[in-house]
LOBA-650367 format. One line per field, with one value per residue (C-alpha): residue in one letter; x, y, z. Coordinates in nm, 3 decimals. Example, Ala and Ser with C-alpha at 12.3 -4.5 7.8 and 13.67 -1.06 7.14 Angstrom:
type = A S
x = 1.230 1.367
y = -0.450 -0.106
z = 0.780 0.714
END
This chain:
type = M F S R R L L A V V G V V L L W S L S E P A R A Q A P D S Q G P A R L A L R A A R L F D G K N A R L L P D A V V L V E G A S I Q A V G T R L P I P P G T R V I D L G D V T L L P G L V D A H S H L L L E V P L D S A G S L L D Y V A R T S T A E R A L L G A K L G R E M L E A G F T T V R D L G N S G R N G D V A L R K A I Q E G W V T G P R L S A C T R A L A P P G G Q M D T L Q P L A Q G L I E E E Y A T V S G V E A A R R A V R Q A L Y D G A D C I K V I V D N G P N L L T L E E L K A I T E E A H R R K R P V A A H A T N D D S V R L A V Q A G V D S V E H A Y S L P E D V L A T M A R K R I F L V P T D T A A A D C V S V G A T A A D P E L R R R L E E R C K K G I A R Q H E R L R R A A A A G V P L A A G S D M Y G A I P G L T R G Q A S R R V L T A Y A E A G L S P V D I L R M A T V N A A E L L R L H D R L G S L E A G K L A D V L A V K G D L L K D L G A L E Q V R F V M K E G R V V L D A R A G E G Q A E G S V R
x = 13.717 13.467 13.730 13.951 13.666 13.586 13.943 13.962 13.653 13.785 14.109 13.941 13.921 14.301 14.301 14.027 14.207 14.533 14.386 14.374 14.739 14.653 14.501 14.699 14.856 15.161 15.491 15.709 15.980 16.204 16.171 16.386 16.299 16.281 16.002 15.943 15.595 15.576 15.260 15.143 15.033 15.005 14.781 14.977 14.684 14.801 14.873 14.587 14.781 14.876 15.242 15.331 15.556 15.540 15.774 15.719 16.012 15.911 16.133 15.969 15.645 15.737 15.768 16.126 16.070 15.808 15.874 15.874 16.111 16.303 16.617 16.553 16.835 16.985 16.822 16.489 16.182 15.984 15.606 15.509 15.138 15.106 14.816 14.685 14.669 14.840 14.688 14.700 14.496 14.141 14.009 13.646 13.600 13.253 13.186 13.023 13.214 13.038 12.689 12.493 12.124 11.896 11.811 11.439 11.144 11.249 11.528 11.614 11.901 11.708 11.641 12.005 12.144 11.897 11.986 12.358 12.638 12.943 13.157 12.950 12.974 13.352 13.370 13.145 13.372 13.668 13.482 13.363 13.703 13.869 13.611 13.689 14.063 14.028 13.816 14.103 14.016 14.336 14.204 13.858 13.718 13.453 13.204 13.023 12.744 13.003 12.860 13.077 13.423 13.393 13.573 13.868 13.891 13.878 14.146 14.375 14.306 14.409 14.714 14.832 14.784 14.517 14.291 14.343 14.180 14.222 14.387 14.108 14.034 13.794 13.551 13.393 13.033 12.892 12.797 12.429 12.121 11.902 11.768 12.067 11.924 11.662 11.286 11.116 11.164 10.999 11.216 11.308 11.443 11.635 11.954 12.000 12.062 12.375 12.511 12.528 12.552 12.699 12.405 12.481 12.277 12.470 12.819 12.994 12.832 12.956 13.313 13.296 13.171 13.467 13.713 13.557 13.576 13.944 14.009 13.837 14.076 13.900 14.102 13.822 13.498 13.164 12.876 12.510 12.398 12.037 11.802 11.470 11.363 11.635 11.948 12.254 12.311 12.590 12.745 12.747 12.899 13.168 13.258 13.287 13.502 13.727 13.786 13.862 14.093 14.274 14.373 14.437 14.143 13.916 13.539 13.294 12.942 12.635 12.419 12.139 11.950 12.020 11.998 12.227 12.482 12.501 12.552 12.828 13.011 12.976 13.123 13.428 13.402 13.641 13.383 13.012 12.874 12.580 12.454 12.165 12.056 12.349 12.270 12.445 12.562 12.799 12.990 13.242 13.315 13.366 13.604 13.800 13.833 13.878 13.577 13.524 13.198 13.166 12.876 12.737 12.538 12.334 12.388 12.087 12.079 12.009 11.667 11.541 11.629 11.457 11.120 11.194 11.028 10.698 10.445 10.217 10.349 10.221 10.389 10.709 10.695 10.640 10.928 11.164 11.053 11.106 11.452 11.543 11.431 11.642 11.943 11.891 11.903 12.221 12.381 12.291 12.434 12.754 12.811 12.757 13.004 13.268 13.225 13.264 13.593 13.465 13.708 13.546 13.622 13.461 13.241 13.007 12.801 12.753 12.584 12.368 12.395 12.346 12.280 12.558 12.811 13.082 13.102 13.392 13.212 12.902 13.106 13.269 12.926 12.942 13.212 12.961 12.720 12.983 13.039 12.666 12.673 12.923 13.252 13.559 13.743 14.046 13.839 13.662 13.988 14.132 13.824 13.899 14.277 14.468 14.166 14.036 14.385 14.404 14.068 14.184 14.507 14.709 14.826 15.189 15.170 14.888 14.684 14.945 15.214 15.540 15.866 15.833 15.466 15.342 15.322 14.943 14.898 14.601 14.608 14.300 14.258 14.252 14.276 14.095 14.084 13.901 13.670 13.619 13.448 13.797 13.776 13.546 13.838 14.082 14.383 14.625 14.619 14.916 14.901 15.220 15.435 15.253 15.059 14.699 14.544 14.704 14.454 14.706 14.691 14.652 14.693 15.050 15.218 15.577 15.735 16.098 16.419 16.620 16.994
y = 12.249 12.515 12.741 12.710 12.809 13.106 13.230 13.194 13.409 13.668 13.679 13.819 14.159 14.186 14.368 14.606 14.670 14.761 14.950 15.289 15.397 15.717 15.510 15.189 15.032 14.894 15.039 15.257 15.014 15.300 15.513 15.507 15.274 15.568 15.825 16.134 16.272 16.638 16.805 17.101 16.880 16.521 16.320 16.014 15.820 15.852 16.213 16.458 16.736 16.767 16.762 17.071 17.076 16.699 16.466 16.091 15.888 15.565 15.285 14.997 14.910 15.059 15.392 15.473 15.799 16.063 16.415 16.792 16.914 16.586 16.595 16.406 16.178 16.258 16.077 16.039 16.098 16.379 16.409 16.754 16.739 17.097 17.216 16.874 16.662 16.324 16.045 15.666 15.473 15.427 15.093 14.984 14.715 14.611 14.592 14.369 14.407 14.117 14.243 14.521 14.494 14.771 15.001 15.003 14.765 14.613 14.401 14.172 13.954 13.639 13.769 13.871 13.534 13.344 13.540 13.615 13.357 13.375 13.431 13.735 13.868 13.830 14.035 14.297 14.292 14.380 14.690 14.793 14.721 14.961 15.224 15.173 15.208 15.525 15.675 15.618 15.278 15.076 14.795 14.639 14.361 14.177 14.034 13.764 13.773 13.679 13.348 13.043 13.187 13.460 13.695 13.454 13.453 13.833 13.856 13.634 13.834 14.154 13.995 13.854 14.188 14.062 14.347 14.672 14.686 14.730 14.482 14.238 14.054 13.774 13.595 13.344 13.246 13.386 13.134 13.167 13.008 12.803 13.028 13.262 13.610 13.508 13.487 13.150 12.939 12.627 12.312 12.302 12.658 12.623 12.524 12.892 12.957 12.741 12.931 13.239 13.110 12.817 12.737 12.573 12.384 12.261 12.304 12.048 12.184 12.528 12.404 12.223 12.537 12.740 12.472 12.465 12.844 12.839 12.560 12.773 13.058 13.282 13.565 13.620 13.456 13.633 13.503 13.606 13.598 13.699 13.650 13.785 13.555 13.300 13.334 13.118 12.986 13.102 12.756 12.770 13.117 13.015 12.716 12.941 13.195 12.934 12.754 13.078 13.209 12.876 12.950 13.319 13.450 13.731 13.688 13.954 13.917 14.057 14.157 14.410 14.393 14.371 13.991 13.919 14.183 14.032 13.683 13.804 13.986 13.690 13.463 13.688 13.790 14.051 14.293 14.357 14.476 14.719 14.697 14.930 14.853 14.850 14.760 14.960 14.651 14.534 14.859 14.808 14.453 14.564 14.838 14.607 14.323 14.558 14.418 14.663 14.823 14.865 15.112 15.086 15.407 15.613 15.978 16.205 16.296 15.933 15.949 16.130 15.832 15.596 15.749 15.837 15.527 15.589 15.746 15.862 16.187 16.095 15.754 15.920 16.162 15.880 15.676 15.972 16.050 15.690 15.699 16.016 15.863 15.557 15.775 15.962 15.628 15.535 15.865 15.813 15.461 15.567 15.852 15.615 15.364 15.631 15.774 15.426 15.369 15.101 15.074 15.188 15.097 15.234 15.012 15.118 14.799 14.931 14.672 14.875 15.107 15.477 15.679 15.923 15.773 15.513 15.239 15.418 15.752 15.585 15.401 15.724 15.854 15.649 15.889 16.174 15.978 15.956 16.331 16.393 16.188 16.437 16.248 16.463 16.452 16.296 16.017 15.948 15.934 15.694 15.474 15.445 15.400 15.284 15.141 14.946 14.813 14.686 14.512 14.337 14.238 14.432 14.714 14.607 14.688 14.938 15.218 15.486 15.674 15.580 15.409 15.039 15.047 14.976 15.288 15.318 15.695 15.914 16.287 16.510 16.877 17.105 17.061 16.749 16.854 17.173 17.013 16.636 16.702 16.727 16.349 16.412 16.574 16.289 16.405 16.114 15.747 15.520 15.152 14.975 15.242 15.232 15.531 15.429 15.771 16.107 16.387 16.673 16.732 17.101 17.201 17.319 17.086 17.000 16.663 16.589 16.449 16.613 16.618
z = 16.263 16.362 16.515 16.204 15.979 16.203 16.209 15.831 15.790 16.031 15.835 15.524 15.688 15.671 15.337 15.453 15.778 15.610 15.315 15.494 15.531 15.721 15.999 15.978 16.284 16.102 16.225 16.006 15.903 15.784 16.096 16.409 16.694 16.935 16.953 17.163 17.220 17.322 17.452 17.657 17.947 18.065 18.299 18.409 18.558 18.918 19.013 19.046 18.876 18.514 18.419 18.209 17.901 17.888 17.705 17.674 17.543 17.370 17.250 17.068 17.248 17.586 17.763 17.861 18.049 18.128 18.251 18.203 17.929 17.923 17.708 17.384 17.264 16.923 16.631 16.808 16.598 16.761 16.740 16.866 16.950 17.073 17.288 17.392 17.705 17.695 17.900 17.917 17.663 17.793 17.919 17.882 18.145 18.028 17.658 17.395 17.070 16.899 16.970 16.803 16.890 16.758 17.050 16.976 16.976 16.643 16.787 17.076 17.193 17.098 16.748 16.705 16.818 16.599 16.287 16.320 16.306 16.528 16.216 16.118 16.470 16.474 16.154 16.312 16.616 16.393 16.275 16.620 16.772 16.530 16.619 16.988 16.930 16.725 17.004 17.249 17.400 17.371 17.594 17.611 17.829 17.628 17.877 17.685 17.428 17.168 17.047 17.088 17.142 16.882 17.120 17.141 16.761 16.749 17.020 16.811 16.495 16.675 16.834 16.500 16.327 16.089 16.201 16.387 16.728 17.101 17.331 17.409 17.734 17.636 17.867 17.624 17.707 18.030 18.299 18.387 18.544 18.307 18.034 18.033 17.980 17.729 17.752 17.801 17.487 17.354 17.394 17.024 17.044 17.369 17.189 17.111 17.480 17.484 17.185 17.406 17.766 17.956 18.184 18.518 18.776 19.076 19.215 18.997 18.684 18.784 18.820 18.486 18.315 18.445 18.333 17.988 17.961 18.055 17.806 17.541 17.615 17.868 18.024 18.277 18.387 18.347 18.557 18.541 18.904 18.844 18.553 18.674 18.958 18.874 19.086 19.114 19.464 19.691 19.669 19.290 19.292 19.539 19.322 19.016 19.200 19.361 19.032 18.846 19.117 19.127 18.769 18.848 18.646 18.772 18.800 18.681 18.824 18.651 18.949 18.935 19.266 19.640 19.660 19.366 19.471 19.820 19.678 19.447 19.727 19.964 19.697 19.664 19.299 19.163 19.024 19.045 18.712 18.704 19.066 18.990 19.344 19.585 19.948 20.216 20.406 20.128 20.078 20.358 20.242 19.883 19.995 20.227 19.975 19.675 19.494 19.211 19.114 18.737 18.703 18.350 18.383 18.139 18.053 18.097 17.728 17.642 17.808 17.500 17.280 17.525 17.446 17.084 16.939 17.117 16.879 17.159 17.317 17.662 17.651 17.532 17.824 18.075 17.935 17.956 18.310 18.419 18.263 18.453 18.783 18.714 18.642 18.969 19.155 18.970 19.069 19.434 19.454 19.273 19.518 19.812 19.670 19.608 19.959 20.110 19.929 19.691 19.396 19.071 18.711 18.396 18.183 17.905 17.854 17.502 17.283 17.046 16.750 16.826 16.509 16.426 16.670 16.628 16.890 17.055 17.067 17.211 17.473 17.597 17.699 18.019 18.142 18.102 18.320 18.596 18.573 18.604 18.926 19.069 19.035 18.966 18.632 18.803 18.959 18.630 18.436 18.692 18.655 18.283 18.317 18.623 18.809 18.513 18.444 18.802 18.766 18.448 18.627 18.371 18.601 18.570 18.196 18.150 18.303 18.364 18.176 18.341 18.257 18.188 18.090 17.740 17.524 17.506 17.475 17.391 17.312 17.337 17.258 17.561 17.938 18.063 18.425 18.334 18.080 18.059 17.727 17.580 17.545 17.251 17.064 17.015 16.815 16.849 16.954 17.007 17.102 17.207 17.043 16.710 16.586 16.524 16.465 16.393 16.328 16.325 15.949 15.881 16.245 16.211 16.460 16.386 16.350 16.297 16.436 16.712 16.643
END
């Protein structure tokens, strides 16, 4: 009954979603089934060099061919994008589309959960999901903090075409030690914890929690390894991982310090999220077992906003300085991981509202953080395309521009390998062969049909 009500509420955004024809995701029923995208250059997600004079042939939802100056079959609708770089649709491997906590002292996770229903959050997720898609993210992994299965409802709404949004990998409630990630609560208020987390104590409870998540529709399992001094045990983590892998679902482990990262790696999870402290002794194991690091790092410019709410200038200076030191540590651990061959996937961990930016624009800032750490544009782009697709176990369908893959295509102004900032100039977005965003109006690019 609850899930039906929730899906009914989510469905009311259908009219809003389809009311903007210039941005709608609906296919052109009068147009040909075949499309050709032409552009000055193309990054396919695998090769380190850009392909010049690129042509991508699309039929239905899939890519048929990719190459330089490919012959275009007669009757094909041609979209000439001009001086842009084509690349695979971006993947955010760590997001929270149903969460928007104020990034200042006025808000908290507890306050948000207490005041906002799952239905409201699903509607918010429809808005934020569209913003992600229009910024070039065609796939998003939602790692919990979505109420009771709000992410599953949003996934269905997107799949059914009720709303326009990215492909969604849903994890349902995160598994966690008692208390989840909330402060200590009085007994009467502790029911709020279970609205956001499936708390586990003991091996059998851990297995039951995974089974319940899978029954609820989880594509992946998110586990909170550490919550302050509270850590899950190795036995509990192994039970979670074994049960998830038995059903062929990946496990994402929130781990922020040396102890929790070691436990996660020993348990054989598929990805370690955050790892702000990354011990040297786990790097070789992560590389050998292809356990991904998803570094949810902060760009240097964001340190200004960290101290912005402090009225006292000296306090503001100290907060900004502490932020910069933390970023320096993040850079160091990311460089060590890359040098050791640890697989890396991009994840924004964006859960707040940044004034002046859409959720998609704010989420792209994590790529700037990777660049500030010294990673090359090619490595960063791979983190957000082919690597992230592998982590989500979607690499047979996504992550690169090649024949047989889904036609998730992004076009940005300029040359990405010379200036990663070109990602800020999104000109065109396609998801599964459908044009989601076309910002070429007034730019003089041609479109037509080749005879």
